[in-house]
C-alpha positions in Angstrom: 29.5 22.1 -23.0 28.6 20.2 -19.9 25.1 19.6 -21.3 26.8 17.5 -24.0 27.4 14.8 -21.3 23.9 13.6 -21.9 24.9 12.3 -25.3 27.5 9.9 -26.5 29.0 6.5 -25.6 30.0 5.4 -22.1 28.5 6.0 -18.7 26.9 9.4 -18.1 29.1 10.2 -15.1 32.2 9.5 -17.1 31.0 11.8 -20.0 30.3 14.5 -17.5 33.6 14.3 -15.8 35.4 14.3 -19.2 33.6 17.5 -20.2 34.3 19.2 -16.9 38.0 18.2 -17.1 38.2 19.8 -20.6 36.7 23.0 -19.2 39.4 23.1 -16.6 42.2 22.4 -19.1 41.2 25.0 -21.5 40.8 27.6 -18.8 37.0 28.1 -19.0 36.8 26.7 -15.4 39.3 28.9 -13.7 41.5 27.6 -10.9 39.9 28.1 -7.5 36.4 28.4 -9.0 33.7 26.9 -6.8 31.5 24.4 -8.7 27.7 24.3 -8.1 26.4 21.8 -5.7 25.4 18.3 -6.9 21.8 19.2 -6.6 22.1 22.4 -8.5 24.1 21.0 -11.3 21.9 17.9 -11.6 18.9 20.2 -11.9 20.6 22.5 -14.5 21.6 19.5 -16.7 18.4 17.5 -16.2 20.3 14.5 -14.8 20.5 12.7 -11.4 22.5 13.7 -8.4 24.0 10.2 -8.5 25.5 11.0 -11.9 26.9 14.4 -10.8 28.2 12.9 -7.6 30.1 10.2 -9.4 31.5 12.7 -11.9 32.7 14.9 -9.1 34.4 11.9 -7.3 36.2 11.0 -10.5 37.6 14.5 -10.8 38.6 14.5 -7.1 40.4 11.2 -7.6 42.3 12.5 -10.6 43.3 15.8 -8.9 41.0 18.2 -10.7 38.8 19.1 -7.7 39.5 19.9 -4.1 36.8 19.3 -1.5 36.2 20.5 2.1 33.5 19.7 4.6 30.4 21.8 4.2 31.8 23.7 1.2 31.5 23.4 -2.5 34.2 21.7 -4.5 36.8 24.0 -6.1 38.8 23.6 -9.3 42.5 22.7 -9.1 45.1 21.0 -11.2 46.9 17.7 -10.4 50.4 18.1 -9.1 51.9 16.6 -12.3 49.8 18.7 -14.7 51.6 21.4 -16.5 50.0 24.9 -16.5 50.8 25.1 -20.2 49.9 22.4 -22.8 52.6 19.9 -23.3 53.9 20.1 -26.9 57.1 19.1 -28.7 59.5 21.8 -27.6 61.8 21.0 -30.5 59.2 22.3 -32.9 57.5 25.7 -33.4 54.6 26.3 -31.1 51.8 28.6 -32.3 50.2 30.1 -29.3 46.8 31.5 -30.1 45.7 31.8 -26.5 47.6 35.1 -25.8 47.1 38.4 -27.6 50.6 39.7 -26.7 52.7 41.9 -29.1 56.4 41.3 -29.6 58.7 43.7 -27.7 59.9 46.7 -29.8 63.5 46.1 -28.7 65.2 49.3 -29.9 62.4 51.6 -28.6 62.3 49.9 -25.2 66.1 50.1 -24.9 66.1 53.8 -25.7 63.2 54.5 -23.2 65.0 52.7 -20.4 68.3 54.4 -21.2 66.5 57.7 -20.8 64.8 56.5 -17.6 68.2 55.6 -16.0 69.5 59.1 -16.7 66.5 60.5 -14.9 66.6 58.1 -12.0 69.1 59.9 -9.7 66.6 62.7 -9.1 64.4 60.1 -7.3 67.2 58.8 -5.0 66.4 61.2 -2.2 62.9 59.9 -2.0 61.8 56.6 -0.3 60.5 55.1 -3.6 57.1 54.1 -2.3 54.4 56.2 -4.0 50.9 54.9 -4.1 49.9 57.4 -6.8 52.9 57.1 -9.1 55.7 59.4 -10.2 54.9 62.9 -11.3 56.6 62.3 -14.6 54.3 59.5 -15.6 51.1 61.0 -14.2 51.7 64.1 -16.3 52.4 61.9 -19.4 49.2 60.0 -18.9 47.2 63.2 -18.4 48.7 64.5 -21.6 47.7 61.3 -23.4 44.1 62.0 -22.5 44.4 65.7 -23.4 45.5 64.7 -26.9 42.3 62.6 -27.2 40.2 65.6 -26.3 39.5 64.7 -22.7 40.8 67.4 -20.3 42.7 65.6 -17.5 44.9 66.9 -14.6 47.8 64.8 -13.2 45.9 64.6 -9.8 43.2 62.6 -11.6 45.7 59.8 -12.4 47.0 56.8 -10.3 49.7 54.5 -11.7 49.3 50.8 -11.2 51.1 47.6 -11.9 49.2 47.0 -15.2 45.5 47.2 -16.0 44.6 43.9 -14.3 46.1 45.3 -11.0 44.0 48.5 -11.5 40.8 46.5 -12.1 41.4 44.4 -9.0 42.1 47.4 -6.9 38.9 49.1 -8.1 36.8 45.9 -7.5 38.1 45.5 -3.9 37.4 49.2 -3.2 34.0 49.7 -4.8 32.3 46.3 -4.4 30.7 44.5 -1.5 29.7 40.8 -1.6 26.6 40.2 -3.7 26.8 43.6 -5.5 25.8 43.4 -9.1 28.3 44.2 -11.9 27.1 45.0 -15.4 29.5 43.5 -18.0 29.7 43.0 -21.8 28.9 39.6 -23.0 31.3 38.2 -23.9 34.1 40.0 -22.2 37.7 39.9 -21.0 37.9 36.5 -19.0 40.2 37.9 -16.3 37.8 40.7 -15.5 35.1 38.0 -14.8 37.5 36.3 -12.4 38.3 39.7 -10.7 34.6 40.4 -10.1 33.7 36.9 -9.0 36.7 36.9 -6.6 35.1 40.0 -5.1 32.0 37.9 -4.6 30.0 40.1 -7.0 27.1 38.9 -9.1 27.4 39.5 -12.9 24.8 41.1 -15.1 25.9 40.2 -18.7 24.5 42.3 -21.6 25.2 40.9 -25.0 27.4 42.6 -27.5 25.6 41.6 -30.7 26.4 41.7 -34.3 25.4 45.3 -34.4 27.3 46.2 -31.3 26.0 47.5 -27.9 22.3 47.9 -27.1 21.8 51.2 -25.3 18.4 50.4 -23.9 19.6 47.0 -22.5 22.7 48.6 -21.0 20.7 51.4 -19.3 18.1 49.0 -18.0 20.8 46.7 -16.5 22.7 49.7 -15.1 19.7 50.6 -12.9 20.2 47.4 -11.0 24.0 47.4 -10.9 26.4 48.7 -8.4 29.2 49.0 -11.0 29.6 48.5 -14.8 32.6 47.3 -16.7 32.8 48.1 -20.5 35.4 47.7 -23.3 34.1 50.2 -25.9 37.4 50.5 -27.8 38.1 47.4 -30.0 36.3 45.2 -27.6 38.0 42.1 -26.2 37.3 39.5 -27.6 35.0 40.5 -30.5 37.1 43.5 -31.7 34.1 45.7 -32.1 34.2 49.4 -31.5 31.3 51.3 -29.9 29.8 53.8 -32.3 29.9 57.5 -31.7 26.1 57.6 -31.5 26.0 55.0 -28.8 28.7 56.8 -26.8 26.7 60.0 -26.9 23.4 58.3 -25.9 24.6 56.0 -23.3 23.9 57.1 -19.7 24.4 54.6 -16.9 23.1 55.1 -13.4 26.0 53.3 -11.8 29.8 54.1 -11.8 31.4 52.7 -14.9 34.9 51.3 -15.5 36.1 51.8 -19.0 38.8 49.5 -20.3 41.0 51.4 -22.8 44.1 49.3 -23.1 43.5 48.8 -26.9 42.6 52.4 -27.7 45.9 53.2 -29.5 45.6 50.3 -31.9 43.1 51.8 -34.3 43.7 50.1 -37.7 40.9 51.6 -39.8 40.6 55.4 -39.2 41.1 57.6 -36.2 41.1 56.5 -32.6 37.6 56.6 -31.0 36.6 59.4 -28.8 36.8 58.7 -25.1 33.6 57.3 -23.6 34.4 59.1 -20.4 33.7 62.4 -22.3 30.0 61.5 -22.1 30.0 59.7 -18.7 31.2 62.1 -16.0 31.3 59.4 -13.3 33.3 57.1 -15.5 36.6 55.5 -14.3 39.1 54.8 -17.1 41.7 52.1 -17.0 44.6 51.9 -19.4 48.0 50.4 -19.9 50.9 49.9 -22.4 50.6 46.1 -22.4 49.1 45.9 -25.9 50.4 49.1 -27.5 54.1 48.5 -26.4 54.8 45.2 -24.6 53.1 42.9 -22.1 56.3 42.7 -20.1 56.1 46.4 -19.2 53.7 46.1 -16.3 52.5 49.7 -16.2 48.9 50.7 -16.1 46.8 53.6 -14.7 43.4 54.7 -13.4 41.8 58.0 -14.4 39.2 59.0 -11.8 38.2 61.9 -9.5 40.7 62.6 -6.8 38.3 61.5 -4.0 38.1 58.0 -5.5 41.9 57.9 -6.0 42.3 58.7 -2.3 40.1 55.7 -1.4 42.2 53.5 -3.7 45.4 54.8 -2.2 44.2 53.9 1.3 43.2 50.4 0.2 46.4 49.8 -1.9 48.9 48.8 0.8 46.9 45.5 1.3 48.4 44.3 -2.0 51.3 46.5 -2.9 53.1 49.7 -1.9 53.7 51.2 -5.3 54.9 50.8 -8.9 58.6 50.4 -9.8 60.1 53.8 -10.5 62.4 52.9 -13.5 59.5 51.3 -15.4 57.4 54.4 -14.7 60.0 56.8 -16.0 60.5 54.6 -19.2 56.7 54.6 -19.8 56.6 58.3 -19.4 59.2 58.6 -22.2 57.2 56.2 -24.4 54.0 58.2 -23.9 55.6 61.6 -24.4 57.3 60.4 -27.6 53.9 58.8 -28.8 55.5 55.4 -29.1 52.1 53.7 -28.2 50.8 54.7 -31.6 53.6 53.8 -34.0 52.6 53.9 -37.7 54.8 50.9 -38.6 53.2 48.8 -35.8 49.7 49.7 -37.0 50.7 48.8 -40.6 52.0 45.5 -39.5 48.9 44.7 -37.5 46.7 45.7 -40.4 48.6 43.4 -42.7 48.5 40.5 -40.3 44.8 41.0 -39.7 44.0 41.0 -43.4 46.2 37.9 -44.0 44.5 35.9 -41.2 41.0 36.8 -42.5 42.1 35.8 -46.0 43.4 32.5 -44.9 40.3 31.7 -42.8 38.1 32.6 -45.9 40.2 30.2 -48.1 40.6 27.3 -45.7 37.4 27.6 -43.5 34.8 29.4 -45.5 32.1 28.5 -43.0 33.8 30.4 -40.2 32.5 33.9 -39.5 35.3 36.3 -38.6 34.2 40.0 -38.9 37.0 42.5 -39.6 37.8 44.4 -36.4 38.6 48.1 -36.8 41.4 47.8 -34.3 43.0 45.8 -31.6 45.0 42.5 -32.0 42.4 39.7 -32.3 39.7 38.2 -34.4 36.5 36.6 -33.0 36.0 33.5 -35.1 32.6 31.8 -34.9 31.9 28.3 -36.1 28.5 26.9 -37.0 28.7 24.3 -34.1 29.7 24.6 -30.4 33.2 23.1 -30.9 35.5 25.6 -29.2 36.3 23.3 -26.3 37.0 20.4 -28.6 39.4 22.6 -30.6 41.1 23.7 -27.4 41.5 20.1 -26.3 43.0 18.7 -29.6 45.1 21.8 -30.5 48.2 21.0 -28.4 48.5 17.7 -30.3 49.2 19.8 -33.4 51.5 22.3 -31.8 48.8 25.0 -31.4 47.1 26.4 -28.3 43.7 28.0 -28.7 41.5 30.0 -26.3 37.9 28.9 -26.4 34.8 31.0 -25.8 34.3 32.8 -22.5 32.4 31.6 -19.4 30.1 33.5 -17.1 29.4 32.2 -13.6 26.2 33.0 -11.8 24.5 31.9 -8.5 23.4 28.6 -10.1 26.9 27.6 -11.2 28.7 28.0 -14.5 27.1 29.0 -17.8 29.2 28.7 -20.9 28.9 31.5 -23.4 29.9 31.5 -27.0 30.9 27.8 -27.2 31.2 28.1 -31.0 33.8 30.9 -30.9 37.5 31.1 -30.6 39.8 34.0 -29.9 42.3 34.3 -32.7 45.1 36.9 -32.2 46.8 38.3 -35.3 49.3 40.6 -33.4 51.0 38.2 -30.9 54.6 37.4 -30.3 55.6 33.9 -31.1 56.1 31.5 -28.2 57.4 28.0 -28.2 60.5 25.9 -28.8 64.0 26.8 -29.6 63.3 27.4 -33.3 60.6 29.9 -32.4 62.9 31.7 -30.0 65.8 31.7 -32.5 63.5 33.1 -35.2 62.5 35.9 -33.0 66.1 36.8 -32.3 67.4 36.9 -35.8 66.7 36.1 -39.4 66.8 32.5 -40.5 67.8 31.1 -43.9 64.9 31.5 -46.3 64.2 27.8 -47.0 64.0 27.0 -43.3 61.7 29.9 -42.6 59.5 28.9 -45.5 59.4 25.3 -44.2 58.4 26.5 -40.8 55.7 28.7 -42.2 54.2 25.8 -44.2 54.3 23.6 -41.0 52.5 26.3 -39.0 49.8 26.7 -41.7 49.3 22.9 -41.8 49.1 22.6 -38.0 46.5 25.3 -37.7 44.5 24.0 -40.6 44.6 20.5 -39.2 43.2 21.7 -35.9 40.4 23.8 -37.4 39.4 21.2 -39.9 39.4 18.3 -37.4 37.4 20.4 -35.0 34.7 21.2 -37.5 33.9 17.6 -38.2 30.9 16.3 -36.3 32.9 13.3 -35.0 36.1 15.2 -34.5 37.7 15.6 -31.0 
């Protein structure tokens, strides 16, 4: 997107600063990210250092960059900038930037009630357990056993969500300048985790036909670590085929992200990739299959690695809350992460979203994912940042295509794509919250539905115009 600063009206430095500001506001330039030097960015864009320097100074004056002597400028937000887009809080807000399911209230209530009954047996212990409670480690091991992957409880560590697990693994396994093989595109917060560990990224494209075994294996020979999402890939929704799983052999340790595994919408759940990669480390959680507010995740690995992780863990936390662990054990044992009614609802919402896209925006390519909670919608032109910029004006928030950062700076990937969840909880103003709590009169609900359709349609249609945004 920054390359677009060479075109359009106005001074070149102003166009460049405007583009960089949009990248900050839609999250594609993450907070704290170090921008390339003036010389490097000027060379990459084919412009002068004077233009880049003036653009950087504009961003500093408006609070979007922080500078220090003999250090690269880093991304920040102005003190008066809200972290979430400002929209009319009296109207319904459609948040398409999060793929977060609504809470299954009755199921969660029952699980926590059971957990509270079990809690007294833990009172004689100190409550700090770096590995997790025996109840949950056994439940997670049984979850793998049901999928055909023999697993003992001592191969499981419980974490505060999958993101915490990924960060713990990165800090333990990586040294500065180590290379990490990743899918391209991939989960944006994973990119941030690895770059925070000062690792270098080796992106391998997930194409229209899926994963390229030869490219993955070639990149794996140069990598210290690999991170793959084979099950209903985030953000494309693709599922790695059984033949690729059987053929794939990576020379480096591989982290397998399995948080979407239970959300198979067309057919059975895929076989675990770890069954074919003995040195694989699996990461899972209940954030998508149950609720994002239940911050419970896990790591499946050999005990020797878990011991290293346990030694490193006190630098960030001393364990995972016991009550939440006991409740999650109940959910896993009762197979509440794979509820048929939830899968039917997600399947219906996926099909409805694809049908509406085909009717309203026939030029948008949105393949049908076999599972998960999102569509990967690709436009003919690189407009995802423009869409993200104008969407809040219409009561919608959108996540644009992902970004990969390398030694030369920031390289935008998939600027023509947006991440469109079909299985998210509604977020927004009072009406949205009231609607989530109880049924509304039919005519008001229908009116809000029409308003939501108009808002999304306005954003998409405006963004696809050449002069839009």
